[in-house]
Biopython code that builds the backbone (N, CA, C, O; Angstrom):
import numpy as np
from Bio.PDB.StructureBuilder import StructureBuilder

atoms = [
    (1, "MET", "N", (-215.918, -28.125, 29.551)),
    (1, "MET", "CA", (-217.137, -28.338, 28.801)),
    (1, "MET", "C", (-216.831, -28.086, 27.316)),
    (1, "MET", "O", (-216.242, -27.067, 26.957)),
    (2, "SER", "N", (-217.234, -29.015, 26.477)),
    (2, "SER", "CA", (-216.943, -28.880, 25.055)),
    (2, "SER", "C", (-218.040, -28.081, 24.349)),
    (2, "SER", "O", (-219.192, -28.047, 24.781)),
    (3, "LYS", "N", (-217.645, -27.446, 23.260)),
    (3, "LYS", "CA", (-218.571, -26.641, 22.478)),
    (3, "LYS", "C", (-219.428, -27.569, 21.606)),
    (3, "LYS", "O", (-218.908, -28.476, 20.957)),
    (4, "ARG", "N", (-220.725, -27.334, 21.600)),
    (4, "ARG", "CA", (-221.625, -28.151, 20.790)),
    (4, "ARG", "C", (-221.487, -27.764, 19.320)),
    (4, "ARG", "O", (-221.312, -26.591, 18.990)),
    (5, "SER", "N", (-221.568, -28.756, 18.451)),
    (5, "SER", "CA", (-221.395, -28.543, 17.024)),
    (5, "SER", "C", (-222.759, -28.510, 16.324)),
    (5, "SER", "O", (-223.700, -29.194, 16.726)),
    (6, "ASN", "N", (-222.835, -27.699, 15.271)),
    (6, "ASN", "CA", (-224.036, -27.689, 14.440)),
    (6, "ASN", "C", (-223.855, -28.573, 13.204)),
    (6, "ASN", "O", (-224.726, -28.607, 12.335)),
    (7, "ALA", "N", (-222.739, -29.281, 13.122)),
    (7, "ALA", "CA", (-222.449, -30.130, 11.964)),
    (7, "ALA", "C", (-223.500, -31.215, 11.722)),
    (7, "ALA", "O", (-223.809, -31.483, 10.561)),
    (8, "PRO", "N", (-224.068, -31.856, 12.751)),
    (8, "PRO", "CA", (-225.077, -32.887, 12.471)),
    (8, "PRO", "C", (-226.289, -32.374, 11.698)),
    (8, "PRO", "O", (-226.886, -33.114, 10.916)),
    (9, "ILE", "N", (-226.651, -31.122, 11.912)),
    (9, "ILE", "CA", (-227.781, -30.555, 11.170)),
    (9, "ILE", "C", (-227.444, -30.488, 9.687)),
    (9, "ILE", "O", (-228.253, -30.881, 8.847)),
    (10, "PHE", "N", (-226.259, -29.994, 9.360)),
    (10, "PHE", "CA", (-225.860, -29.887, 7.957)),
    (10, "PHE", "C", (-225.658, -31.261, 7.330)),
    (10, "PHE", "O", (-225.991, -31.458, 6.161)),
    (11, "TRP", "N", (-225.122, -32.207, 8.082)),
    (11, "TRP", "CA", (-224.939, -33.564, 7.560)),
    (11, "TRP", "C", (-226.295, -34.223, 7.302)),
    (11, "TRP", "O", (-226.440, -34.961, 6.327)),
    (12, "ALA", "N", (-227.287, -33.971, 8.155)),
    (12, "ALA", "CA", (-228.619, -34.532, 7.937)),
    (12, "ALA", "C", (-229.261, -33.955, 6.676)),
    (12, "ALA", "O", (-229.840, -34.692, 5.877)),
    (13, "LEU", "N", (-229.157, -32.638, 6.501)),
    (13, "LEU", "CA", (-229.694, -32.013, 5.291)),
    (13, "LEU", "C", (-228.956, -32.498, 4.059)),
    (13, "LEU", "O", (-229.569, -32.722, 3.015)),
    (14, "PHE", "N", (-227.636, -32.663, 4.169)),
    (14, "PHE", "CA", (-226.826, -33.174, 3.072)),
    (14, "PHE", "C", (-227.253, -34.597, 2.717)),
    (14, "PHE", "O", (-227.427, -34.922, 1.543)),
    (15, "GLY", "N", (-227.421, -35.433, 3.722)),
    (15, "GLY", "CA", (-227.802, -36.821, 3.476)),
    (15, "GLY", "C", (-229.183, -36.944, 2.856)),
    (15, "GLY", "O", (-229.379, -37.717, 1.919)),
    (16, "ALA", "N", (-230.143, -36.185, 3.376)),
    (16, "ALA", "CA", (-231.498, -36.232, 2.829)),
    (16, "ALA", "C", (-231.512, -35.706, 1.394)),
    (16, "ALA", "O", (-232.157, -36.288, 0.521)),
    (17, "GLY", "N", (-230.804, -34.611, 1.157)),
    (17, "GLY", "CA", (-230.728, -34.064, -0.203)),
    (17, "GLY", "C", (-230.004, -34.990, -1.151)),
    (17, "GLY", "O", (-230.375, -35.098, -2.320)),
    (18, "GLY", "N", (-228.970, -35.663, -0.661)),
    (18, "GLY", "CA", (-228.238, -36.607, -1.495)),
    (18, "GLY", "C", (-229.095, -37.788, -1.888)),
    (18, "GLY", "O", (-229.047, -38.240, -3.032)),
    (19, "MET", "N", (-229.888, -38.298, -0.939)),
    (19, "MET", "CA", (-230.768, -39.414, -1.242)),
    (19, "MET", "C", (-231.823, -39.002, -2.273)),
    (19, "MET", "O", (-232.078, -39.726, -3.235)),
    (20, "LEU", "N", (-232.436, -37.825, -2.060)),
    (20, "LEU", "CA", (-233.440, -37.361, -3.014)),
    (20, "LEU", "C", (-232.837, -37.086, -4.390)),
    (20, "LEU", "O", (-233.438, -37.422, -5.411)),
    (21, "SER", "N", (-231.660, -36.480, -4.419)),
    (21, "SER", "CA", (-231.057, -36.178, -5.711)),
    (21, "SER", "C", (-230.635, -37.447, -6.438)),
    (21, "SER", "O", (-230.677, -37.492, -7.668)),
    (22, "ALA", "N", (-230.232, -38.472, -5.707)),
    (22, "ALA", "CA", (-229.862, -39.735, -6.351)),
    (22, "ALA", "C", (-231.081, -40.483, -6.870)),
    (22, "ALA", "O", (-231.033, -41.089, -7.940)),
    (23, "LEU", "N", (-232.177, -40.442, -6.114)),
    (23, "LEU", "CA", (-233.371, -41.178, -6.518)),
    (23, "LEU", "C", (-234.230, -40.424, -7.534)),
    (23, "LEU", "O", (-234.704, -41.013, -8.505)),
    (24, "PHE", "N", (-234.430, -39.134, -7.313)),
    (24, "PHE", "CA", (-235.357, -38.379, -8.147)),
    (24, "PHE", "C", (-234.697, -37.504, -9.209)),
    (24, "PHE", "O", (-235.323, -37.203, -10.225)),
    (25, "GLY", "N", (-233.454, -37.092, -9.001)),
    (25, "GLY", "CA", (-232.789, -36.206, -9.953)),
    (25, "GLY", "C", (-232.750, -36.738, -11.377)),
    (25, "GLY", "O", (-233.206, -36.055, -12.294)),
    (26, "PRO", "N", (-232.215, -37.945, -11.589)),
    (26, "PRO", "CA", (-232.166, -38.465, -12.960)),
    (26, "PRO", "C", (-233.544, -38.644, -13.584)),
    (26, "PRO", "O", (-233.719, -38.399, -14.777)),
    (27, "VAL", "N", (-234.519, -39.066, -12.793)),
    (27, "VAL", "CA", (-235.877, -39.252, -13.312)),
    (27, "VAL", "C", (-236.498, -37.906, -13.693)),
    (27, "VAL", "O", (-237.164, -37.797, -14.722)),
    (28, "LEU", "N", (-236.281, -36.888, -12.866)),
    (28, "LEU", "CA", (-236.803, -35.563, -13.198)),
    (28, "LEU", "C", (-236.174, -35.019, -14.474)),
    (28, "LEU", "O", (-236.864, -34.425, -15.302)),
    (29, "VAL", "N", (-234.874, -35.217, -14.636)),
    (29, "VAL", "CA", (-234.205, -34.776, -15.861)),
    (29, "VAL", "C", (-234.747, -35.541, -17.067)),
    (29, "VAL", "O", (-235.009, -34.950, -18.114)),
    (30, "LEU", "N", (-234.913, -36.847, -16.919)),
    (30, "LEU", "CA", (-235.434, -37.660, -18.024)),
    (30, "LEU", "C", (-236.845, -37.229, -18.416)),
    (30, "LEU", "O", (-237.140, -37.067, -19.600)),
    (31, "ILE", "N", (-237.711, -37.044, -17.429)),
    (31, "ILE", "CA", (-239.102, -36.686, -17.730)),
    (31, "ILE", "C", (-239.214, -35.268, -18.272)),
    (31, "ILE", "O", (-239.830, -35.048, -19.315)),
    (32, "THR", "N", (-238.615, -34.298, -17.564)),
    (32, "THR", "CA", (-238.790, -32.894, -17.965)),
    (32, "THR", "C", (-237.878, -32.469, -19.111)),
    (32, "THR", "O", (-238.173, -31.500, -19.811)),
    (33, "GLY", "N", (-236.779, -33.181, -19.307)),
    (33, "GLY", "CA", (-235.832, -32.780, -20.338)),
    (33, "GLY", "C", (-235.870, -33.587, -21.614)),
    (33, "GLY", "O", (-235.399, -33.128, -22.654)),
    (34, "VAL", "N", (-236.436, -34.810, -21.548)),
    (34, "VAL", "CA", (-236.419, -35.675, -22.736)),
    (34, "VAL", "C", (-237.813, -36.186, -23.088)),
    (34, "VAL", "O", (-238.320, -35.898, -24.172)),
    (35, "LEU", "N", (-238.436, -36.938, -22.187)),
    (35, "LEU", "CA", (-239.674, -37.634, -22.524)),
    (35, "LEU", "C", (-240.825, -36.708, -22.874)),
    (35, "LEU", "O", (-241.449, -36.881, -23.921)),
    (36, "VAL", "N", (-241.123, -35.726, -22.025)),
    (36, "VAL", "CA", (-242.255, -34.831, -22.296)),
    (36, "VAL", "C", (-241.973, -33.889, -23.470)),
    (36, "VAL", "O", (-242.827, -33.760, -24.347)),
    (37, "PRO", "N", (-240.810, -33.225, -23.526)),
    (37, "PRO", "CA", (-240.583, -32.326, -24.676)),
    (37, "PRO", "C", (-240.604, -33.047, -26.029)),
    (37, "PRO", "O", (-241.046, -32.472, -27.024)),
    (38, "LEU", "N", (-240.137, -34.282, -26.075)),
    (38, "LEU", "CA", (-240.128, -35.021, -27.338)),
    (38, "LEU", "C", (-241.406, -35.826, -27.559)),
    (38, "LEU", "O", (-241.609, -36.391, -28.634)),
    (39, "GLY", "N", (-242.263, -35.878, -26.547)),
    (39, "GLY", "CA", (-243.519, -36.608, -26.678)),
    (39, "GLY", "C", (-243.353, -38.121, -26.638)),
    (39, "GLY", "O", (-244.219, -38.847, -27.127)),
    (40, "TRP", "N", (-242.258, -38.608, -26.067)),
    (40, "TRP", "CA", (-242.027, -40.055, -25.972)),
    (40, "TRP", "C", (-242.635, -40.583, -24.686)),
    (40, "TRP", "O", (-242.336, -40.071, -23.607)),
    (41, "LEU", "N", (-243.470, -41.584, -24.779)),
    (41, "LEU", "CA", (-244.084, -42.272, -23.643)),
    (41, "LEU", "C", (-245.026, -41.409, -22.816)),
    (41, "LEU", "O", (-245.940, -41.940, -22.185)),
    (42, "LEU", "N", (-244.836, -40.136, -22.800)),
    (42, "LEU", "CA", (-245.675, -39.231, -22.016)),
    (42, "LEU", "C", (-246.191, -38.112, -22.917)),
    (42, "LEU", "O", (-245.439, -37.583, -23.736)),
    (43, "PRO", "N", (-247.476, -37.743, -22.774)),
    (43, "PRO", "CA", (-248.012, -36.668, -23.620)),
    (43, "PRO", "C", (-247.439, -35.309, -23.233)),
    (43, "PRO", "O", (-247.109, -35.064, -22.073)),
    (44, "ARG", "N", (-247.330, -34.441, -24.215)),
    (44, "ARG", "CA", (-246.791, -33.097, -23.961)),
    (44, "ARG", "C", (-247.680, -32.287, -23.018)),
    (44, "ARG", "O", (-247.189, -31.421, -22.294)),
    (45, "GLU", "N", (-248.982, -32.564, -23.023)),
    (45, "GLU", "CA", (-249.909, -31.835, -22.155)),
    (45, "GLU", "C", (-249.675, -32.143, -20.687)),
    (45, "GLU", "O", (-250.160, -31.423, -19.814)),
    (46, "LEU", "N", (-248.933, -33.211, -20.408)),
    (46, "LEU", "CA", (-248.683, -33.611, -19.029)),
    (46, "LEU", "C", (-248.036, -32.482, -18.224)),
    (46, "LEU", "O", (-248.324, -32.318, -17.039)),
    (47, "MET", "N", (-247.171, -31.712, -18.864)),
    (47, "MET", "CA", (-246.481, -30.629, -18.159)),
    (47, "MET", "C", (-246.917, -29.261, -18.664)),
    (47, "MET", "O", (-246.117, -28.327, -18.715)),
    (48, "SER", "N", (-248.189, -29.147, -19.036)),
    (48, "SER", "CA", (-248.705, -27.851, -19.470)),
    (48, "SER", "C", (-248.751, -26.915, -18.268)),
    (48, "SER", "O", (-248.762, -27.359, -17.120)),
    (49, "TYR", "N", (-248.777, -25.623, -18.544)),
    (49, "TYR", "CA", (-248.778, -24.640, -17.475)),
    (49, "TYR", "C", (-249.954, -24.815, -16.513)),
    (49, "TYR", "O", (-249.740, -24.797, -15.301)),
    (50, "PRO", "N", (-251.196, -24.985, -17.005)),
    (50, "PRO", "CA", (-252.306, -25.150, -16.052)),
    (50, "PRO", "C", (-252.142, -26.380, -15.148)),
    (50, "PRO", "O", (-252.476, -26.322, -13.964)),
    (51, "ARG", "N", (-251.638, -27.477, -15.688)),
    (51, "ARG", "CA", (-251.437, -28.672, -14.865)),
    (51, "ARG", "C", (-250.341, -28.460, -13.828)),
    (51, "ARG", "O", (-250.494, -28.848, -12.670)),
    (52, "MET", "N", (-249.248, -27.851, -14.237)),
    (52, "MET", "CA", (-248.150, -27.625, -13.298)),
    (52, "MET", "C", (-248.543, -26.615, -12.223)),
    (52, "MET", "O", (-248.137, -26.747, -11.068)),
    (53, "LEU", "N", (-249.334, -25.605, -12.601)),
    (53, "LEU", "CA", (-249.817, -24.638, -11.619)),
    (53, "LEU", "C", (-250.745, -25.312, -10.613)),
    (53, "LEU", "O", (-250.655, -25.066, -9.410)),
    (54, "ALA", "N", (-251.636, -26.161, -11.113)),
    (54, "ALA", "CA", (-252.539, -26.882, -10.210)),
    (54, "ALA", "C", (-251.750, -27.787, -9.269)),
    (54, "ALA", "O", (-252.084, -27.893, -8.089)),
    (55, "PHE", "N", (-250.708, -28.438, -9.778)),
    (55, "PHE", "CA", (-249.863, -29.282, -8.939)),
    (55, "PHE", "C", (-249.171, -28.449, -7.866)),
    (55, "PHE", "O", (-249.130, -28.844, -6.701)),
    (56, "ALA", "N", (-248.633, -27.310, -8.251)),
    (56, "ALA", "CA", (-247.907, -26.454, -7.305)),
    (56, "ALA", "C", (-248.842, -25.771, -6.312)),
    (56, "ALA", "O", (-248.397, -25.352, -5.243)),
    (57, "GLN", "N", (-250.116, -25.652, -6.639)),
    (57, "GLN", "CA", (-251.059, -25.024, -5.717)),
    (57, "GLN", "C", (-251.653, -26.012, -4.724)),
    (57, "GLN", "O", (-252.200, -25.600, -3.701)),
    (58, "HIS", "N", (-251.559, -27.285, -5.000)),
    (58, "HIS", "CA", (-252.061, -28.309, -4.069)),
    (58, "HIS", "C", (-251.068, -28.451, -2.919)),
    (58, "HIS", "O", (-249.860, -28.331, -3.125)),
    (59, "TRP", "N", (-251.570, -28.707, -1.709)),
    (59, "TRP", "CA", (-250.684, -28.778, -0.534)),
    (59, "TRP", "C", (-249.638, -29.876, -0.684)),
    (59, "TRP", "O", (-248.495, -29.687, -0.269)),
    (60, "ALA", "N", (-249.997, -31.012, -1.263)),
    (60, "ALA", "CA", (-249.026, -32.102, -1.418)),
    (60, "ALA", "C", (-247.967, -31.736, -2.467)),
    (60, "ALA", "O", (-246.786, -32.039, -2.298)),
    (61, "GLY", "N", (-248.397, -31.090, -3.536)),
    (61, "GLY", "CA", (-247.451, -30.652, -4.566)),
    (61, "GLY", "C", (-246.494, -29.603, -4.030)),
    (61, "GLY", "O", (-245.295, -29.635, -4.308)),
    (62, "LYS", "N", (-247.046, -28.662, -3.248)),
    (62, "LYS", "CA", (-246.193, -27.638, -2.610)),
    (62, "LYS", "C", (-245.149, -28.283, -1.714)),
    (62, "LYS", "O", (-243.974, -27.917, -1.752)),
    (63, "GLY", "N", (-245.579, -29.239, -0.914)),
    (63, "GLY", "CA", (-244.644, -29.919, -0.012)),
    (63, "GLY", "C", (-243.558, -30.667, -0.754)),
    (63, "GLY", "O", (-242.388, -30.610, -0.378)),
    (64, "LEU", "N", (-243.946, -31.373, -1.814)),
    (64, "LEU", "CA", (-242.961, -32.108, -2.605)),
    (64, "LEU", "C", (-241.974, -31.163, -3.281)),
    (64, "LEU", "O", (-240.764, -31.385, -3.239)),
    (65, "LEU", "N", (-242.495, -30.111, -3.900)),
    (65, "LEU", "CA", (-241.612, -29.147, -4.564)),
    (65, "LEU", "C", (-240.672, -28.478, -3.567)),
    (65, "LEU", "O", (-239.482, -28.316, -3.837)),
    (66, "PHE", "N", (-241.211, -28.095, -2.419)),
    (66, "PHE", "CA", (-240.374, -27.448, -1.410)),
    (66, "PHE", "C", (-239.282, -28.394, -0.924)),
    (66, "PHE", "O", (-238.120, -28.001, -0.812)),
    (67, "ALA", "N", (-239.649, -29.628, -0.638)),
    (67, "ALA", "CA", (-238.657, -30.601, -0.159)),
    (67, "ALA", "C", (-237.570, -30.834, -1.203)),
    (67, "ALA", "O", (-236.388, -30.870, -0.863)),
    (68, "LEU", "N", (-237.951, -30.992, -2.456)),
    (68, "LEU", "CA", (-236.961, -31.231, -3.504)),
    (68, "LEU", "C", (-236.030, -30.034, -3.674)),
    (68, "LEU", "O", (-234.810, -30.196, -3.719)),
    (69, "ILE", "N", (-236.600, -28.839, -3.769)),
    (69, "ILE", "CA", (-235.776, -27.649, -3.983)),
    (69, "ILE", "C", (-234.860, -27.400, -2.789)),
    (69, "ILE", "O", (-233.657, -27.200, -2.956)),
    (70, "ALA", "N", (-235.427, -27.412, -1.593)),
    (70, "ALA", "CA", (-234.637, -27.102, -0.399)),
    (70, "ALA", "C", (-233.557, -28.149, -0.151)),
    (70, "ALA", "O", (-232.404, -27.796, 0.095)),
    (71, "LEU", "N", (-233.909, -29.420, -0.212)),
    (71, "LEU", "CA", (-232.911, -30.448, 0.087)),
    (71, "LEU", "C", (-231.858, -30.566, -1.004)),
    (71, "LEU", "O", (-230.699, -30.850, -0.705)),
    (72, "PHE", "N", (-232.236, -30.354, -2.271)),
    (72, "PHE", "CA", (-231.228, -30.313, -3.336)),
    (72, "PHE", "C", (-230.245, -29.171, -3.076)),
    (72, "PHE", "O", (-229.037, -29.333, -3.250)),
    (73, "ALA", "N", (-230.767, -28.017, -2.658)),
    (73, "ALA", "CA", (-229.907, -26.848, -2.397)),
    (73, "ALA", "C", (-228.966, -27.111, -1.232)),
    (73, "ALA", "O", (-227.780, -26.793, -1.323)),
    (74, "TRP", "N", (-229.466, -27.689, -0.129)),
    (74, "TRP", "CA", (-228.606, -27.972, 1.027)),
    (74, "TRP", "C", (-227.567, -29.030, 0.696)),
    (74, "TRP", "O", (-226.430, -28.951, 1.159)),
    (75, "HIS", "N", (-227.952, -30.023, -0.105)),
    (75, "HIS", "CA", (-226.989, -31.040, -0.518)),
    (75, "HIS", "C", (-225.873, -30.401, -1.347)),
    (75, "HIS", "O", (-224.692, -30.663, -1.122)),
    (76, "ALA", "N", (-226.259, -29.571, -2.297)),
    (76, "ALA", "CA", (-225.269, -28.909, -3.142)),
    (76, "ALA", "C", (-224.366, -27.991, -2.325)),
    (76, "ALA", "O", (-223.155, -27.964, -2.544)),
    (77, "ALA", "N", (-224.935, -27.246, -1.393)),
    (77, "ALA", "CA", (-224.134, -26.331, -0.567)),
    (77, "ALA", "C", (-223.099, -27.098, 0.246)),
    (77, "ALA", "O", (-221.939, -26.694, 0.326)),
    (78, "HIS", "N", (-223.518, -28.196, 0.843)),
    (78, "HIS", "CA", (-222.586, -28.984, 1.656)),
    (78, "HIS", "C", (-221.505, -29.619, 0.788)),
    (78, "HIS", "O", (-220.336, -29.656, 1.172)),
    (79, "ARG", "N", (-221.898, -30.117, -0.380)),
    (79, "ARG", "CA", (-220.933, -30.728, -1.304)),
    (79, "ARG", "C", (-219.934, -29.680, -1.787)),
    (79, "ARG", "O", (-218.734, -29.951, -1.841)),
    (80, "ILE", "N", (-220.408, -28.500, -2.136)),
    (80, "ILE", "CA", (-219.515, -27.431, -2.600)),
    (80, "ILE", "C", (-218.577, -26.996, -1.487)),
    (80, "ILE", "O", (-217.379, -26.827, -1.717)),
    (81, "PHE", "N", (-219.111, -26.811, -0.280)),
    (81, "PHE", "CA", (-218.281, -26.371, 0.837)),
    (81, "PHE", "C", (-217.137, -27.351, 1.094)),
    (81, "PHE", "O", (-215.994, -26.936, 1.284)),
    (82, "HIS", "N", (-217.438, -28.636, 1.100)),
    (82, "HIS", "CA", (-216.387, -29.618, 1.380)),
    (82, "HIS", "C", (-215.495, -29.875, 0.165)),
    (82, "HIS", "O", (-214.416, -30.449, 0.314)),
    (83, "SER", "N", (-215.912, -29.470, -1.016)),
    (83, "SER", "CA", (-215.079, -29.612, -2.211)),
    (83, "SER", "C", (-214.114, -28.443, -2.395)),
    (83, "SER", "O", (-213.168, -28.543, -3.176)),
    (84, "LEU", "N", (-214.340, -27.347, -1.690)),
    (84, "LEU", "CA", (-213.452, -26.189, -1.809)),
    (84, "LEU", "C", (-212.019, -26.556, -1.438)),
    (84, "LEU", "O", (-211.070, -26.080, -2.061)),
    (85, "HIS", "N", (-211.868, -27.392, -0.436)),
    (85, "HIS", "CA", (-210.536, -27.833, -0.012)),
    (85, "HIS", "C", (-209.827, -28.588, -1.144)),
    (85, "HIS", "O", (-208.618, -28.449, -1.327)),
    (86, "ASP", "N", (-210.587, -29.382, -1.896)),
    (86, "ASP", "CA", (-210.003, -30.174, -2.984)),
    (86, "ASP", "C", (-209.458, -29.310, -4.116)),
    (86, "ASP", "O", (-208.522, -29.712, -4.806)),
    (87, "VAL", "N", (-210.033, -28.133, -4.311)),
    (87, "VAL", "CA", (-209.563, -27.251, -5.380)),
    (87, "VAL", "C", (-208.608, -26.181, -4.874)),
    (87, "VAL", "O", (-208.248, -25.263, -5.611)),
    (88, "GLY", "N", (-208.199, -26.302, -3.614)),
    (88, "GLY", "CA", (-207.175, -25.413, -3.076)),
    (88, "GLY", "C", (-207.677, -24.135, -2.445)),
    (88, "GLY", "O", (-206.891, -23.219, -2.204)),
    (89, "ILE", "N", (-208.976, -24.048, -2.170)),
    (89, "ILE", "CA", (-209.527, -22.860, -1.530)),
    (89, "ILE", "C", (-209.661, -23.145, -0.045)),
    (89, "ILE", "O", (-210.270, -24.137, 0.356)),
    (90, "ARG", "N", (-209.097, -22.280, 0.756)),
    (90, "ARG", "CA", (-209.144, -22.454, 2.209)),
    (90, "ARG", "C", (-210.547, -22.141, 2.713)),
    (90, "ARG", "O", (-211.102, -21.083, 2.418)),
    (91, "THR", "N", (-211.105, -23.060, 3.467)),
    (91, "THR", "CA", (-212.455, -22.842, 3.969)),
    (91, "THR", "C", (-212.411, -22.108, 5.300)),
    (91, "THR", "O", (-211.551, -22.356, 6.146)),
    (92, "GLY", "N", (-213.324, -21.235, 5.451)),
    (92, "GLY", "CA", (-213.440, -20.450, 6.679)),
    (92, "GLY", "C", (-214.866, -19.994, 6.855)),
    (92, "GLY", "O", (-215.789, -20.543, 6.253)),
    (93, "VAL", "N", (-215.034, -19.002, 7.672)),
    (93, "VAL", "CA", (-216.372, -18.506, 7.966)),
    (93, "VAL", "C", (-217.032, -17.926, 6.717)),
    (93, "VAL", "O", (-218.230, -18.115, 6.506)),
    (94, "LEU", "N", (-216.258, -17.218, 5.885)),
    (94, "LEU", "CA", (-216.828, -16.601, 4.690)),
    (94, "LEU", "C", (-217.336, -17.644, 3.697)),
    (94, "LEU", "O", (-218.425, -17.495, 3.143)),
    (95, "SER", "N", (-216.560, -18.685, 3.475)),
    (95, "SER", "CA", (-217.007, -19.719, 2.538)),
    (95, "SER", "C", (-218.187, -20.492, 3.101)),
    (95, "SER", "O", (-219.089, -20.871, 2.354)),
    (96, "LYS", "N", (-218.195, -20.732, 4.406)),
    (96, "LYS", "CA", (-219.334, -21.406, 5.035)),
    (96, "LYS", "C", (-220.584, -20.544, 4.918)),
    (96, "LYS", "O", (-221.669, -21.047, 4.624)),
    (97, "LEU", "N", (-220.428, -19.251, 5.148)),
    (97, "LEU", "CA", (-221.556, -18.333, 5.031)),
    (97, "LEU", "C", (-222.071, -18.274, 3.599)),
    (97, "LEU", "O", (-223.281, -18.245, 3.372)),
    (98, "ALA", "N", (-221.165, -18.256, 2.639)),
    (98, "ALA", "CA", (-221.576, -18.201, 1.237)),
    (98, "ALA", "C", (-222.324, -19.471, 0.830)),
    (98, "ALA", "O", (-223.378, -19.394, 0.197)),
    (99, "CYS", "N", (-221.788, -20.630, 1.187)),
    (99, "CYS", "CA", (-222.418, -21.897, 0.793)),
    (99, "CYS", "C", (-223.755, -22.102, 1.498)),
    (99, "CYS", "O", (-224.788, -22.274, 0.850)),
    (100, "TYR", "N", (-223.729, -22.083, 2.816)),
    (100, "TYR", "CA", (-224.949, -22.368, 3.566)),
    (100, "TYR", "C", (-225.923, -21.197, 3.538)),
    (100, "TYR", "O", (-227.135, -21.400, 3.617)),
    (101, "GLY", "N", (-225.412, -19.982, 3.428)),
    (101, "GLY", "CA", (-226.287, -18.830, 3.265)),
    (101, "GLY", "C", (-227.021, -18.877, 1.935)),
    (101, "GLY", "O", (-228.191, -18.502, 1.846)),
    (102, "GLY", "N", (-226.323, -19.342, 0.896)),
    (102, "GLY", "CA", (-226.967, -19.507, -0.409)),
    (102, "GLY", "C", (-228.075, -20.547, -0.355)),
    (102, "GLY", "O", (-229.146, -20.349, -0.930)),
    (103, "ALA", "N", (-227.821, -21.654, 0.334)),
    (103, "ALA", "CA", (-228.851, -22.693, 0.475)),
    (103, "ALA", "C", (-230.038, -22.169, 1.271)),
    (103, "ALA", "O", (-231.189, -22.464, 0.948)),
    (104, "LEU", "N", (-229.758, -21.395, 2.306)),
    (104, "LEU", "CA", (-230.842, -20.807, 3.092)),
    (104, "LEU", "C", (-231.654, -19.832, 2.249)),
    (104, "LEU", "O", (-232.881, -19.807, 2.334)),
    (105, "ALA", "N", (-230.970, -19.028, 1.435)),
    (105, "ALA", "CA", (-231.669, -18.071, 0.566)),
    (105, "ALA", "C", (-232.550, -18.802, -0.451)),
    (105, "ALA", "O", (-233.674, -18.374, -0.713)),
    (106, "ILE", "N", (-232.055, -19.886, -1.018)),
    (106, "ILE", "CA", (-232.842, -20.673, -1.970)),
    (106, "ILE", "C", (-234.052, -21.281, -1.271)),
    (106, "ILE", "O", (-235.153, -21.283, -1.821)),
    (107, "THR", "N", (-233.851, -21.796, -0.065)),
    (107, "THR", "CA", (-234.947, -22.399, 0.702)),
    (107, "THR", "C", (-236.027, -21.371, 1.010)),
    (107, "THR", "O", (-237.215, -21.640, 0.831)),
    (108, "LEU", "N", (-235.613, -20.193, 1.475)),
    (108, "LEU", "CA", (-236.586, -19.142, 1.797)),
    (108, "LEU", "C", (-237.295, -18.627, 0.548)),
    (108, "LEU", "O", (-238.493, -18.348, 0.583)),
    (109, "ALA", "N", (-236.558, -18.500, -0.555)),
    (109, "ALA", "CA", (-237.167, -18.050, -1.808)),
    (109, "ALA", "C", (-238.179, -19.077, -2.310)),
    (109, "ALA", "O", (-239.253, -18.705, -2.784)),
    (110, "ALA", "N", (-237.849, -20.353, -2.212)),
    (110, "ALA", "CA", (-238.787, -21.401, -2.636)),
    (110, "ALA", "C", (-240.057, -21.352, -1.793)),
    (110, "ALA", "O", (-241.164, -21.463, -2.320)),
    (111, "ALA", "N", (-239.894, -21.187, -0.487)),
    (111, "ALA", "CA", (-241.066, -21.103, 0.387)),
    (111, "ALA", "C", (-241.927, -19.890, 0.031)),
    (111, "ALA", "O", (-243.152, -19.989, -0.044)),
    (112, "ALA", "N", (-241.279, -18.752, -0.187)),
    (112, "ALA", "CA", (-242.016, -17.526, -0.511)),
    (112, "ALA", "C", (-242.751, -17.675, -1.848)),
    (112, "ALA", "O", (-243.921, -17.304, -1.948)),
    (113, "TRP", "N", (-242.090, -18.205, -2.863)),
    (113, "TRP", "CA", (-242.734, -18.357, -4.176)),
    (113, "TRP", "C", (-243.856, -19.368, -4.130)),
    (113, "TRP", "O", (-244.901, -19.155, -4.745)),
    (114, "LEU", "N", (-243.665, -20.466, -3.414)),
    (114, "LEU", "CA", (-244.733, -21.467, -3.325)),
    (114, "LEU", "C", (-245.939, -20.928, -2.566)),
    (114, "LEU", "O", (-247.078, -21.246, -2.906)),
    (115, "LEU", "N", (-245.698, -20.121, -1.546)),
    (115, "LEU", "CA", (-246.809, -19.511, -0.821)),
    (115, "LEU", "C", (-247.483, -18.411, -1.650)),
    (115, "LEU", "O", (-248.688, -18.187, -1.534)),
    (116, "ALA", "N", (-246.694, -17.729, -2.485)),
    (116, "ALA", "CA", (-247.246, -16.632, -3.299)),
    (116, "ALA", "C", (-248.204, -17.113, -4.373)),
    (116, "ALA", "O", (-249.087, -16.360, -4.784)),
    (117, "ILE", "N", (-248.055, -18.340, -4.837)),
    (117, "ILE", "CA", (-248.967, -18.817, -5.894)),
    (117, "ILE", "C", (-250.298, -19.293, -5.346)),
    (117, "ILE", "O", (-251.201, -19.631, -6.112)),
    (118, "GLY", "N", (-250.428, -19.322, -4.039)),
    (118, "GLY", "CA", (-251.714, -19.645, -3.418)),
    (118, "GLY", "C", (-251.988, -21.139, -3.336)),
    (118, "GLY", "O", (-251.186, -21.980, -3.742)),
    (119, "PHE", "N", (-253.164, -21.421, -2.787)),
    (119, "PHE", "CA", (-253.584, -22.809, -2.609)),
    (119, "PHE", "C", (-254.787, -23.115, -3.462)),
    (119, "PHE", "O", (-255.286, -24.241, -3.445)),
]
sb = StructureBuilder()
sb.init_structure("model")
sb.init_model(0)
sb.init_chain("A")
sb.init_seg("    ")
for serial, (resi, resn, name, xyz) in enumerate(atoms, 1):
    if name == "N":
        sb.init_residue(resn, " ", resi, " ")
    sb.init_atom(name, np.array(xyz, "f"), 0.0, 1.0, " ", f" {name:<3s}", serial, name[0])
structure = sb.get_structure()
């Protein structure tokens, strides 16, 4: 009897995070890092604290923020773990724990912070 692998779970999280980071990452950087701060095409009030708080307190905003943060973290963890071999670091249980444990910690922290700001 062969041992079952948990690799498909990590590959699924990696794939979902990769798709989101490819589609939304550049747009988020453009909007939050260039357009709104410089006032080009979008008003500066668009990302004011009260508006962003209201967005984060709405159930749909919470879900979107959680999905983006968690899947970006899992994508990065998987990419870093598999890139360790390329830079000459031997991968083992400790590196797997550090990479995926870090993604889990980020996911749990995001959930806790999003729940702490209320609905």
